[in-house]
Residue frames as a rotation matrix with the C-alpha (Angstrom) as fourth column:
UNK 1
0.576 0.817 -0.025 0.01
0.817 -0.576 0.018 0.00
0.000 -0.031 -1.000 0.02
UNK 2
-0.186 -0.617 0.764 1.35
0.614 -0.680 -0.400 3.41
0.767 0.395 0.506 -1.00
UNK 3
-0.444 -0.018 -0.896 1.95
0.824 -0.400 -0.400 6.01
-0.351 -0.916 0.193 1.71
UNK 4
0.585 0.717 0.379 -0.19
0.807 -0.559 -0.188 9.15
0.077 0.416 -0.906 1.47
UNK 5
-0.201 -0.583 0.787 1.10
0.436 -0.773 -0.461 12.65
0.877 0.250 0.410 0.95
UNK 6
-0.265 0.064 -0.962 1.55
0.923 -0.270 -0.273 14.87
-0.277 -0.961 0.012 4.00
UNK 7
0.313 0.521 0.794 -0.50
0.715 -0.679 0.164 18.03
0.625 0.517 -0.586 3.78
UNK 8
-0.597 -0.477 -0.645 0.77
0.755 -0.607 -0.250 21.46
-0.273 -0.636 0.722 4.96
UNK 9
0.582 0.724 0.370 -1.35
0.784 -0.620 -0.019 24.60
0.216 0.301 -0.929 5.19
UNK 10
-0.506 -0.836 -0.213 0.50
0.855 -0.518 -0.001 27.85
-0.110 -0.183 0.977 4.73
UNK 11
0.813 0.579 0.063 -0.48
0.581 -0.814 -0.019 31.47
0.040 0.051 -0.998 5.38
UNK 12
-0.233 -0.971 -0.053 2.20
0.942 -0.239 0.234 33.88
-0.240 0.005 0.971 4.24
UNK 13
0.805 0.305 -0.508 2.24
0.235 -0.951 -0.199 37.62
-0.544 0.041 -0.838 4.38
UNK 14
0.047 -0.796 0.604 4.40
0.977 0.161 0.137 38.51
-0.206 0.584 0.785 1.32
UNK 15
0.823 0.037 -0.566 5.92
-0.023 -0.995 -0.098 41.97
-0.567 0.094 -0.818 0.85
UNK 16
0.112 -0.778 0.619 8.10
0.934 0.295 0.203 41.81
-0.340 0.555 0.759 -2.23
UNK 17
0.439 0.042 -0.897 9.15
0.117 -0.993 0.011 45.46
-0.891 -0.110 -0.441 -2.31
UNK 18
-0.621 -0.774 -0.121 11.46
-0.063 -0.105 0.993 44.88
-0.781 0.624 0.017 -5.30
UNK 19
-0.884 0.321 0.340 8.50
0.438 0.316 0.841 43.80
0.162 0.893 -0.420 -7.47
UNK 20
-0.745 0.628 0.226 5.67
-0.649 -0.761 -0.023 45.79
0.158 -0.164 0.974 -5.77
UNK 21
-0.162 0.668 -0.726 3.85
0.009 0.737 0.676 42.65
0.987 0.103 -0.126 -4.56
UNK 22
-0.840 0.042 0.541 2.01
-0.539 -0.173 -0.824 42.94
0.059 -0.984 0.168 -1.20
UNK 23
0.060 0.860 -0.508 -0.36
-0.595 0.439 0.673 40.03
0.802 0.261 0.538 -0.54
UNK 24
-0.232 0.014 0.973 -1.55
-0.800 0.566 -0.199 37.61
-0.553 -0.824 -0.120 2.13
UNK 25
-0.208 0.080 -0.975 -1.24
-0.774 0.596 0.214 34.20
0.598 0.799 -0.063 0.44
UNK 26
0.024 0.294 0.956 -2.89
-0.750 0.637 -0.177 30.97
-0.661 -0.712 0.236 1.58
UNK 27
0.064 -0.001 -0.998 -2.24
-0.838 0.543 -0.054 27.58
0.541 0.840 0.033 0.12
UNK 28
0.656 0.031 0.754 -2.29
-0.456 0.812 0.364 23.93
-0.602 -0.583 0.547 0.90
UNK 29
0.166 -0.699 -0.695 0.84
-0.933 0.116 -0.340 22.09
0.318 0.705 -0.634 -0.26
UNK 30
0.966 0.221 0.132 1.34
-0.248 0.939 0.238 18.36
-0.071 -0.262 0.962 -0.38
UNK 31
-0.080 -0.996 0.047 4.63
-0.977 0.088 0.194 16.63
-0.197 -0.031 -0.980 0.42
UNK 32
0.574 0.223 -0.788 4.92
-0.539 0.828 -0.158 13.36
0.617 0.515 0.595 -1.53
UNK 33
0.965 -0.187 0.185 6.36
-0.036 0.601 0.798 10.48
-0.261 -0.777 0.573 0.54
UNK 34
0.453 -0.844 0.287 9.46
0.892 0.427 -0.150 10.50
0.005 0.324 0.946 -1.57
UNK 35
0.348 -0.270 0.898 9.99
0.227 -0.905 -0.360 14.27
0.910 0.329 -0.254 -1.22
UNK 36
-0.441 -0.589 -0.678 12.20
0.836 0.005 -0.548 15.70
0.326 -0.808 0.490 1.52
UNK 37
0.507 0.553 -0.661 11.09
0.769 -0.637 0.058 18.54
-0.389 -0.538 -0.748 3.83
UNK 38
-0.361 -0.751 -0.552 13.99
0.261 -0.650 0.714 20.55
-0.895 0.114 0.431 2.34
UNK 39
-0.906 0.054 0.420 12.51
0.416 -0.068 0.907 20.29
0.078 0.996 0.039 -1.13
UNK 40
0.079 0.995 -0.067 9.07
0.974 -0.062 0.218 21.19
0.212 -0.083 -0.974 0.17
UNK 41
0.330 -0.079 -0.941 10.43
0.500 -0.830 0.245 24.32
-0.801 -0.551 -0.235 1.78
UNK 42
-0.744 -0.656 -0.130 12.34
0.204 -0.407 0.890 25.15
-0.637 0.636 0.436 -1.45
UNK 43
-0.543 0.621 0.565 9.10
0.776 0.115 0.620 24.82
0.320 0.775 -0.545 -3.47
UNK 44
0.481 0.737 -0.475 7.34
0.867 -0.482 0.129 27.17
-0.134 -0.473 -0.871 -1.11
UNK 45
0.003 -0.607 -0.795 10.18
0.290 -0.760 0.581 29.68
-0.957 -0.232 0.174 -1.31
UNK 46
-0.883 -0.266 0.386 10.14
0.423 -0.099 0.901 29.48
-0.201 0.959 0.200 -5.12
UNK 47
-0.018 0.966 0.259 6.40
0.959 -0.056 0.276 30.23
0.281 0.254 -0.926 -5.05
UNK 48
0.606 0.191 -0.772 7.18
0.549 -0.803 0.232 33.38
-0.576 -0.564 -0.592 -3.11
UNK 49
-0.365 -0.868 -0.337 10.24
0.251 -0.440 0.862 34.46
-0.896 0.230 0.379 -5.18
UNK 50
-0.987 -0.036 0.156 8.42
0.158 -0.053 0.986 34.11
-0.027 0.998 0.058 -8.48
UNK 51
-0.429 0.895 -0.118 4.90
0.569 0.167 -0.805 34.84
-0.701 -0.412 -0.582 -7.25
UNK 52
-0.897 0.440 -0.032 2.28
-0.331 -0.623 0.708 35.90
0.291 0.646 0.705 -9.75
UNK 53
-0.281 0.882 0.377 -1.45
-0.925 -0.145 -0.350 35.78
-0.254 -0.448 0.857 -9.20
UNK 54
0.682 0.669 -0.296 -1.85
-0.731 0.638 -0.242 32.59
0.027 0.381 0.924 -11.22
UNK 55
-0.326 -0.885 -0.334 1.30
-0.746 0.457 -0.484 30.69
0.581 0.092 -0.809 -10.21
UNK 56
0.675 0.693 0.252 0.23
-0.725 0.563 0.396 27.17
0.133 -0.451 0.883 -9.15
UNK 57
-0.374 -0.687 0.623 1.89
-0.702 0.649 0.294 24.12
-0.606 -0.327 -0.725 -7.63
UNK 58
0.030 0.320 -0.947 1.79
-0.870 0.474 0.133 21.15
0.491 0.820 0.293 -9.99
UNK 59
0.955 0.263 -0.137 1.74
-0.185 0.889 0.418 17.44
0.232 -0.374 0.898 -9.32
UNK 60
0.409 -0.881 0.240 5.56
-0.908 -0.367 0.200 17.90
-0.088 -0.299 -0.950 -9.14
UNK 61
-0.512 -0.723 0.464 7.32
-0.721 0.655 0.226 14.69
-0.467 -0.219 -0.857 -8.11
UNK 62
-0.059 0.606 0.793 4.39
0.052 0.795 -0.604 12.63
-0.997 0.005 -0.078 -9.35
UNK 63
0.866 0.380 0.325 4.50
0.358 -0.019 -0.933 14.02
-0.349 0.925 -0.152 -12.88
UNK 64
0.017 -0.999 0.034 7.97
0.666 0.037 0.745 14.04
-0.746 0.010 0.666 -14.44
UNK 65
-0.337 -0.154 0.929 6.93
0.907 -0.319 0.276 16.11
0.253 0.935 0.247 -17.43
UNK 66
0.705 0.568 0.425 5.63
0.396 -0.812 0.430 19.06
0.589 -0.135 -0.797 -15.26
UNK 67
-0.381 -0.801 0.462 7.68
-0.056 -0.478 -0.876 21.64
0.923 -0.360 0.137 -13.37
UNK 68
-0.767 0.063 -0.638 7.22
0.637 0.185 -0.748 22.29
0.071 -0.981 -0.182 -9.62
UNK 69
-0.111 0.719 -0.686 5.15
0.338 -0.622 -0.706 25.36
-0.934 -0.311 -0.174 -10.34
UNK 70
-0.782 -0.210 0.587 3.67
0.623 -0.251 0.741 26.97
-0.008 0.945 0.327 -13.37
UNK 71
-0.235 0.690 -0.685 1.47
-0.123 -0.720 -0.683 29.73
-0.964 -0.076 0.254 -14.65
UNK 72
-0.618 0.088 0.781 -0.64
0.738 0.409 0.537 29.14
-0.273 0.908 -0.318 -17.75
UNK 73
-0.894 0.328 -0.306 -2.45
-0.413 -0.867 0.277 31.57
-0.175 0.374 0.911 -20.04
UNK 74
-0.025 0.998 0.065 -6.11
-0.691 0.030 -0.723 31.33
-0.723 -0.063 0.688 -21.03
UNK 75
0.485 0.171 -0.857 -5.11
-0.837 0.374 -0.399 29.39
0.252 0.912 0.325 -24.12
UNK 76
0.994 -0.062 0.085 -3.29
0.024 0.922 0.386 26.70
-0.102 -0.382 0.919 -22.03
UNK 77
0.426 -0.901 0.084 0.24
0.223 0.015 -0.975 27.87
0.877 0.434 0.208 -22.96
UNK 78
0.446 -0.391 -0.805 2.78
0.894 0.165 0.416 27.94
-0.030 -0.905 0.423 -20.18
UNK 79
0.840 -0.106 0.533 3.68
0.001 -0.980 -0.198 31.53
0.543 0.166 -0.823 -19.29
UNK 80
0.084 -0.786 0.613 6.06
-0.951 -0.247 -0.188 30.70
0.299 -0.567 -0.768 -16.41
UNK 81
0.678 -0.084 -0.730 7.72
0.107 0.994 -0.015 27.32
0.727 -0.068 0.683 -15.73
UNK 82
0.278 -0.553 0.786 9.42
-0.903 -0.430 0.016 27.14
0.329 -0.713 -0.619 -12.31
UNK 83
0.449 -0.297 -0.843 11.82
0.172 0.954 -0.245 24.35
0.877 -0.035 0.480 -11.25
UNK 84
0.660 -0.286 0.694 13.37
-0.750 -0.301 0.589 23.68
0.041 -0.910 -0.413 -7.86
UNK 85
0.759 -0.454 0.467 16.57
0.121 0.803 0.584 21.83
-0.640 -0.386 0.665 -7.13
UNK 86
-0.191 -0.912 -0.362 19.33
-0.541 -0.209 0.814 20.88
-0.819 0.352 -0.454 -9.56
UNK 87
0.702 0.557 0.443 17.82
0.027 0.601 -0.799 19.74
-0.711 0.573 0.407 -12.81
UNK 88
-0.162 -0.714 0.681 19.74
0.793 0.317 0.521 18.76
-0.587 0.624 0.515 -15.92
UNK 89
-0.653 -0.142 -0.744 20.40
-0.202 -0.914 0.351 21.71
-0.730 0.380 0.568 -18.29
UNK 90
-0.967 0.251 0.036 18.57
0.115 0.306 0.945 19.84
0.227 0.918 -0.325 -21.08
UNK 91
-0.258 0.914 -0.313 15.30
0.965 0.229 -0.127 19.90
-0.045 -0.335 -0.941 -19.05
UNK 92
0.006 0.192 -0.981 15.53
0.340 -0.923 -0.179 23.74
-0.940 -0.333 -0.071 -18.65
UNK 93
-0.856 -0.331 -0.398 16.43
-0.249 -0.410 0.878 24.21
-0.454 0.850 0.268 -22.31
UNK 94
-0.754 0.643 0.133 13.41
0.559 0.523 0.644 22.21
0.345 0.560 -0.754 -23.36
UNK 95
0.017 0.797 -0.604 11.20
0.929 -0.235 -0.285 24.14
-0.369 -0.556 -0.744 -20.99
UNK 96
-0.336 -0.216 -0.917 12.51
0.063 -0.976 0.207 27.46
-0.940 0.012 0.341 -22.33
UNK 97
-1.000 -0.006 -0.005 11.41
-0.005 -0.040 0.999 26.48
-0.006 0.999 0.040 -25.85
UNK 98
-0.459 0.882 -0.110 7.89
0.646 0.416 0.640 25.83
0.610 0.223 -0.761 -24.69
UNK 99
0.345 0.557 -0.755 7.32
0.922 -0.352 0.161 28.51
-0.176 -0.752 -0.635 -21.98
UNK 100
0.790 -0.010 0.612 7.48
0.200 -0.941 -0.274 32.32
0.579 0.339 -0.742 -22.05
UNK 101
0.161 -0.742 0.651 9.72
-0.845 -0.445 -0.299 32.43
0.511 -0.501 -0.698 -19.02
UNK 102
0.518 -0.123 -0.846 11.62
0.354 0.932 0.081 29.75
0.779 -0.341 0.526 -17.07
UNK 103
0.289 -0.433 0.854 12.81
-0.809 -0.587 -0.024 30.17
0.511 -0.684 -0.520 -13.49
UNK 104
0.298 -0.297 -0.907 14.91
0.336 0.922 -0.192 27.95
0.893 -0.248 0.375 -11.31
UNK 105
0.658 -0.226 0.718 15.46
-0.743 -0.348 0.571 28.04
0.121 -0.910 -0.397 -7.57
UNK 106
0.260 -0.682 -0.684 18.80
-0.135 0.676 -0.725 26.23
0.956 0.281 0.083 -7.59
UNK 107
0.200 -0.184 0.962 19.36
-0.973 -0.151 0.173 24.56
0.114 -0.971 -0.209 -4.23
UNK 108
0.979 0.063 -0.192 20.77
-0.031 0.986 0.165 21.44
0.200 -0.156 0.967 -2.72
UNK 109
0.629 -0.773 0.080 24.12
-0.042 0.069 0.997 20.16
-0.776 -0.630 0.011 -1.44
UNK 110
0.026 -0.656 0.754 25.44
0.816 0.450 0.364 19.60
-0.578 0.606 0.547 -4.93
UNK 111
0.865 0.457 -0.207 24.96
0.288 -0.789 -0.542 23.20
-0.412 0.409 -0.814 -6.02
UNK 112
0.222 -0.832 -0.509 28.63
-0.563 -0.536 0.630 24.09
-0.796 0.146 -0.587 -6.57
UNK 113
-0.641 -0.429 0.636 29.08
0.187 0.717 0.672 21.03
-0.744 0.550 -0.380 -8.87
UNK 114
0.230 0.820 0.524 25.80
0.834 0.111 -0.540 21.74
-0.502 0.561 -0.659 -10.65
UNK 115
0.772 0.081 -0.631 26.88
-0.098 -0.965 -0.243 25.31
-0.628 0.249 -0.737 -11.34
UNK 116
-0.265 -0.948 -0.174 30.20
-0.499 -0.019 0.866 24.13
-0.825 0.316 -0.469 -12.83
UNK 117
-0.760 -0.063 0.646 28.61
0.331 0.819 0.469 21.38
-0.559 0.571 -0.602 -14.96
UNK 118
-0.108 0.883 0.457 25.18
0.955 0.220 -0.200 22.75
-0.277 0.415 -0.867 -15.95
UNK 119
0.416 0.325 -0.850 25.26
0.275 -0.935 -0.223 26.59
-0.867 -0.141 -0.478 -15.84
UNK 120
-0.577 -0.633 -0.516 27.60
-0.294 -0.429 0.854 26.93
-0.762 0.645 0.062 -18.84
UNK 121
-0.789 0.353 0.503 25.15
0.605 0.590 0.535 24.84
-0.107 0.727 -0.679 -20.91
UNK 122
0.184 0.969 -0.163 22.41
0.948 -0.219 -0.232 27.40
-0.260 -0.112 -0.959 -20.06
UNK 123
-0.531 -0.506 -0.680 24.30
0.400 -0.857 0.325 30.59
-0.747 -0.099 0.657 -21.04
UNK 124
-0.994 0.101 0.037 22.36
-0.005 -0.393 0.920 30.99
0.107 0.914 0.391 -24.33
UNK 125
-0.293 0.946 -0.137 18.90
0.907 0.321 0.275 30.51
0.304 -0.044 -0.952 -22.83
UNK 126
-0.746 -0.088 0.660 17.49
0.140 -0.990 0.026 34.04
0.651 0.111 0.751 -22.99
UNK 127
0.082 0.901 0.426 14.26
-0.511 -0.329 0.794 33.46
0.856 -0.283 0.434 -21.01
UNK 128
0.350 -0.050 -0.935 15.84
0.586 0.791 0.177 31.77
0.731 -0.610 0.306 -17.94
UNK 129
0.209 -0.317 0.925 16.33
-0.712 -0.697 -0.079 33.23
0.670 -0.643 -0.371 -14.46
UNK 130
0.103 -0.276 -0.956 18.28
0.501 0.845 -0.190 31.29
0.860 -0.459 0.226 -11.86
UNK 131
0.462 0.099 0.881 17.82
-0.624 -0.669 0.402 32.16
0.630 -0.736 -0.248 -8.15
UNK 132
-0.167 -0.540 -0.825 19.96
0.408 0.723 -0.557 30.96
0.897 -0.430 0.100 -5.27
UNK 133
0.681 0.288 0.674 19.35
-0.523 -0.453 0.722 31.11
0.513 -0.844 -0.158 -1.58
UNK 134
-0.386 -0.836 0.391 21.75
-0.871 0.190 -0.454 30.15
0.305 -0.515 -0.801 1.20
UNK 135
-0.162 0.302 -0.939 21.43
-0.047 0.949 0.313 26.39
0.986 0.095 -0.140 1.89
UNK 136
-0.882 -0.201 -0.426 21.72
0.404 0.143 -0.903 27.09
0.243 -0.969 -0.045 5.63
UNK 137
-0.740 0.672 0.024 18.67
-0.653 -0.709 -0.266 29.35
-0.162 -0.213 0.964 5.42
UNK 138
-0.019 0.746 -0.666 16.61
-0.701 0.465 0.541 26.58
0.713 0.477 0.514 3.85
UNK 139
-0.379 -0.246 -0.892 17.84
0.318 0.871 -0.375 24.07
0.869 -0.426 -0.251 6.46
UNK 140
-0.998 0.060 -0.030 16.92
0.005 -0.382 -0.924 26.39
-0.067 -0.922 0.381 9.28
UNK 141
-0.355 0.931 -0.087 13.38
-0.930 -0.343 0.131 26.68
0.092 0.127 0.988 7.86
UNK 142
-0.035 0.264 -0.964 13.20
-0.241 0.934 0.265 22.89
0.970 0.242 0.031 7.67
UNK 143
-0.790 -0.306 -0.531 14.14
0.418 0.366 -0.832 22.69
0.448 -0.879 -0.161 11.40
UNK 144
-0.885 0.455 -0.097 11.24
-0.256 -0.651 -0.715 25.13
-0.389 -0.608 0.692 12.12
UNK 145
-0.679 0.605 -0.416 8.74
-0.456 0.096 0.885 23.47
0.575 0.791 0.210 9.77
UNK 146
-0.692 0.609 0.388 5.31
-0.154 0.400 -0.904 22.67
-0.706 -0.685 -0.183 11.11
UNK 147
-0.554 0.540 0.634 2.22
0.817 0.498 0.291 21.33
-0.159 0.679 -0.717 9.31
UNK 148
0.696 0.717 0.038 0.66
0.715 -0.685 -0.139 24.82
-0.074 0.124 -0.990 9.82
UNK 149
-0.334 -0.919 0.211 3.02
0.942 -0.333 0.043 27.31
0.030 0.213 0.977 8.24
UNK 150
0.843 0.530 -0.089 2.78
0.533 -0.846 0.010 30.95
-0.070 -0.056 -0.996 9.19
UNK 151
-0.235 -0.970 0.069 5.46
0.948 -0.213 0.236 33.16
-0.214 0.121 0.969 7.66
UNK 152
0.837 0.261 -0.481 5.96
0.115 -0.943 -0.311 36.89
-0.535 0.205 -0.820 7.18
UNK 153
0.047 -0.820 0.570 8.27
0.908 0.273 0.318 37.43
-0.416 0.503 0.758 4.20
UNK 154
0.803 0.075 -0.591 9.82
-0.111 -0.956 -0.271 40.63
-0.585 0.283 -0.760 2.99
UNK 155
0.224 -0.729 0.646 11.99
0.931 0.357 0.079 40.82
-0.288 0.584 0.759 -0.09
UNK 156
0.987 0.072 -0.143 13.94
0.036 -0.970 -0.242 44.01
-0.156 0.233 -0.960 -0.71
UNK 157
0.548 -0.808 -0.217 17.19
-0.836 -0.519 -0.180 44.98
0.033 0.280 -0.960 -2.37
UNK 158
0.084 -0.524 -0.848 18.19
-0.525 0.700 -0.484 41.37
0.847 0.486 -0.216 -2.96
UNK 159
-0.929 -0.336 0.152 17.57
-0.296 0.436 -0.850 40.18
0.219 -0.835 -0.505 0.62
UNK 160
0.032 0.927 -0.373 14.78
-0.023 0.374 0.927 37.96
0.999 -0.022 0.033 1.93
UNK 161
-0.802 -0.128 0.583 13.68
-0.565 -0.152 -0.811 38.51
0.193 -0.980 0.050 5.51
UNK 162
-0.128 0.770 -0.625 11.46
-0.058 0.623 0.780 35.85
0.990 0.136 -0.035 7.03
UNK 163
-0.511 0.120 0.851 9.63
-0.853 -0.193 -0.485 35.88
0.107 -0.974 0.201 10.39
UNK 164
0.068 0.510 -0.857 8.60
-0.162 0.853 0.495 32.44
0.984 0.105 0.141 11.76
UNK 165
0.530 0.254 -0.809 7.51
0.636 0.512 0.577 31.66
0.561 -0.820 0.110 15.32
UNK 166
0.969 -0.145 -0.198 8.98
0.032 -0.725 0.688 34.90
-0.243 -0.673 -0.698 16.67
UNK 167
0.108 -0.984 0.143 12.32
0.471 0.177 0.864 34.19
-0.875 -0.026 0.483 14.99
UNK 168
0.782 0.080 -0.618 13.86
-0.415 -0.672 -0.613 36.36
-0.464 0.736 -0.492 12.27
UNK 169
0.145 -0.703 0.697 15.87
0.595 0.624 0.506 34.85
-0.791 0.341 0.508 9.46
UNK 170
0.686 0.112 -0.719 17.48
-0.445 -0.717 -0.537 36.45
-0.575 0.688 -0.442 6.45
UNK 171
0.041 -0.684 0.729 19.32
0.584 0.608 0.538 35.47
-0.811 0.404 0.424 3.30
UNK 172
-0.449 -0.236 -0.862 20.64
-0.510 -0.724 0.464 37.00
-0.734 0.648 0.204 0.18
UNK 173
0.576 0.616 0.538 18.66
0.226 0.512 -0.829 36.32
-0.786 0.599 0.155 -2.96
UNK 174
-0.517 -0.787 -0.336 20.99
-0.236 -0.245 0.940 35.87
-0.823 0.566 -0.059 -5.86
UNK 175
0.638 0.732 0.240 19.22
0.142 0.195 -0.970 36.27
-0.757 0.653 0.020 -9.22
UNK 176
-0.540 -0.811 -0.227 20.96
-0.218 -0.125 0.968 35.63
-0.813 0.572 -0.109 -12.48
UNK 177
0.704 0.694 -0.153 19.45
-0.300 0.095 -0.949 35.89
-0.644 0.714 0.275 -15.93
UNK 178
-0.079 -0.749 0.657 21.26
0.441 0.565 0.697 33.82
-0.894 0.345 0.286 -18.51
């Protein structure tokens, strides 16, 4: 018998001063049994970093041909394709041919190797943005993770500030367009 997904409910006050986004966001996010808590937190952070009104979580791990998040137009075309982790360059190149914009929150312990091996292959992809957050920041959020997530997030001048359970965390947001 397959294990069920673990459900998390999130309420996030987002103030992205850099992009002029000020919203209270609510979502329910499922963590597949094969997904780590680190990846779940990274997906949630990607949702905030690239937030648009119609950005949705996909089936993710369950559907290999879908990104972690996407935004689609009325005609069904993918406007924004968002990946999390350290995907192969070929996956991002293919996504860039079919989506208006592609974004990646590059994270994981193998990030330095991924950057050396995959990033050069992505140099010619004009509609790709790669974001990086400190791995320690993500791990600290994992340590504080509860099934009911309440965060206050402010993004300004390339820094993310996050309030959780009375604790303040911050990290630099490195954005690179290829």
